[in-house]
N, C-alpha and C positions, 0 to 999 in steps of 0.2 A: 362642264356639265350642261346637258341640253336644257334649253329654256322650255318650260311647259306651257302649252296654250290649250284652253278649253273653248271648244266651238259649241255654241248653243244655237241650234238651227233646226226647225222642224221640216224644212224642205229637204228630203233625203238626198236628192241628186246634188243640190248645192252644197249640203254638208259634206258629202263624199268628195266633191271636187275640191273644197277648201282643205279637207283633211289630207288628200293626196299631195296638193301643192305645198302645204306647210311641212308635211313629212319630207318631201323632196328638198326643202330648204334647210332641213336639219333640226326642226323643232320636234319635241315630243308632244303628240297631239291626243286629246281625248274629246269625244263627241257626246253631246246630250241633245235629245230632241224635245225636251220637256222643261219648262221653267222651274217647276218645283224640284224636280230631280237635280237640275243644275245647281240650284241654291244649296241643296244638300251636299253635292260634290265640293262646292266652294267652301263649305264649312268643315269638311272632313279632310281635304287634300290641299297641297300647296301648288298653286299655279302662278305663272309670271304674267299672264295676260288672258283676257276673256274677249271672245268675239260673240256678241250677244244680240240675237235677233229681237225685234220688238214684239212681233206677233207670234206668241207661243201658246201652246195648250197649258191649262191648269194655272199658270201664273205668267203674265206678260213680262217682257224684258225690262220695262220701266220699273215694275214692282221688284223684280229680281235685283236690279241695280240699287234701288232704294234700300232694300234689306241688306245687300252686300256691303253698302257703305257704313252700316252700323258696326261692322267688325273687321273690315279690310279696306286698304287703299290700293288694291291691285288695279293696274290699268285696264280700262274697259273701252272697247270700240263697239258702239251700237250699230246694228245693221237695220236700216229702215227701208221699207218698200215704197215709201212715198217721199217725194222731194218737197215736203211741206215744212215751212219755217216753224210753226208752232210745235210740231212733233220733234223737230231737232232741238228746239229750245228746251222742251220738256226733258228730253234725254240728257242734255248737258246739265240742266238744273238738278236733275236727280243724282248726278255724280259721274256720268260718263265722261271720259277724257276726249273722245273723238267719235265721229259717226261716219258712216259711208252708206250711200244710197244704192239700192239694187236697180238695175243690173250694174255691176261694177267690173272693172278690169282687174284681174288678179294681181297684176303688177302694182296697181295703185294700193290694193289692200296690203300687199307685202311691204310696200314703202311706209305705209302708216304704222304697221306693226313694228318695223325696224326703228322708226322715229320714237315711238312710245317706249320701247324697251331700252333704247339708248338714253332717253330722258330718265327713266327709272334707275338705270345703272349709274348715271351721273349723280342723281340725288343720293344714292347710297354712298358714293365716294365722298360726297361733300359733307356727309354726316360725321364730321371729325370731332364732335364733342364727346364721343364715347371712346374709352381706352379699356383694354383688357389684357390680363395675363393670367393663365391658369383659370381659377375660379374667382379671380378678383376683377370687378368691373367698376369703372369710374365714369361718372357723368360730370364733365367739366363745367357745363353750364348750370346744372342744378346743385353743384357742390355735394354730390352724393357718392358714397362708396359702399359697395357690397362685396362680401367675401362669402362664398358658398351660399348665396341668396340671403345672407344675414346683413342688415345694414350696420355699418361701422361709423361711429361718430368721431370725427377728427376736428382739431382746431384748424384755423386758416393756414397756419404755417405748416402743420403736419400734412394737410391736404396738398399744399404747393410742393412740398418735398416728395410726396408720393407720386404726384403727376410727373415731376421731373425725372424720377427714377423710372417710371413706366414708359415715358416717352423715349427713354434711352435704354430700354430693357436689353440686357445682354452686354451692355457696355460698362466697363469698370469706370466709375466716376471718382476722381480724387476729392478729398475734403475741400481743397481749394475750388474745384469746379462747383461743388454743391454750395459752398459758402458764397461765392460770387453770384451764382444764379438765383439763390433763394434769399440771401440776406443782403446782397448788393456789394459792389466793389469797395464801398466806403464804410463797411461794417467795422466797428472798432471795439466790439465786445469780446467775450471769452472765445478763444479759438476752438475750444472743445464743444461748442454749441452744436456742431454737426453730429457728433457722437451722442450727445444727449437726446437730440430729436430722432435720430435713428432708433435709439432705445425706446423712446415713446411710441414710435411707429410700429416697431416690432411687437410691443406689448398689445397692440390693438389688431394688427392684421396678420401676425404670424403666430404668436404664442398660443392663442385659442385654437389653432388649427394644426393638423398633422403635418401638412406640407409647408415648409418654410421657404419663403420667396426672397427675402433680403439676405444677401451673403456679404460677409466681410472678406476683403482681399487684403491680407496682412501687409502692412507697410505701404499700401496704395490708397484704398478707399472702400467703396461699396458698389454693389451691383444687384439689381433685381433680375431674377432669372427663374424660369420654369424648368427645373432639372428633369421633369418627367417627359419633356418633349423629345 
């Protein structure tokens, strides 16, 4: 999928030049020549990065960036006409991720765009606290589970069991696998504890919903699977 970039620049010739260069590089580009209009676009549409001029009609780039940061962490490169330290500091303090001073070489701008998009994509990959299958979402750090946007209350052991199943979704796990990973290799209690907790889990994340996720594989164990995929 093409990464979308919003160019906010009131110098028509420069805006057109940037649009053509970014389009040539394979980005999906939209252009706005007005600060207030740009803010509206950012509220209504999804973009991957913004090139934001500081000097704009109706609302300057610093104010656009300040308001943008109230609802989005999209990467922002500020474009400034003056190589003045206070202006750059203000842009960064307002929430810009980078800045570039006019006149600039298009190769430098493209390099800065690639760097920010690469960082954004790496941040998304590192966000490994979230797990999902079908309409079930797990936040491992906050110990929260939602099914069809409804929060589901689980005990610590139920939560650990669910995380283990979802991290291995599509893989049939034996009772011994589950027992050793959730209760530990030295567990000396009842051997049917896995079946008991699977039943507890089903009563909370499966029974109230039409689609059932936890499957029994007779004679082997259990698997969590989205059969609608």
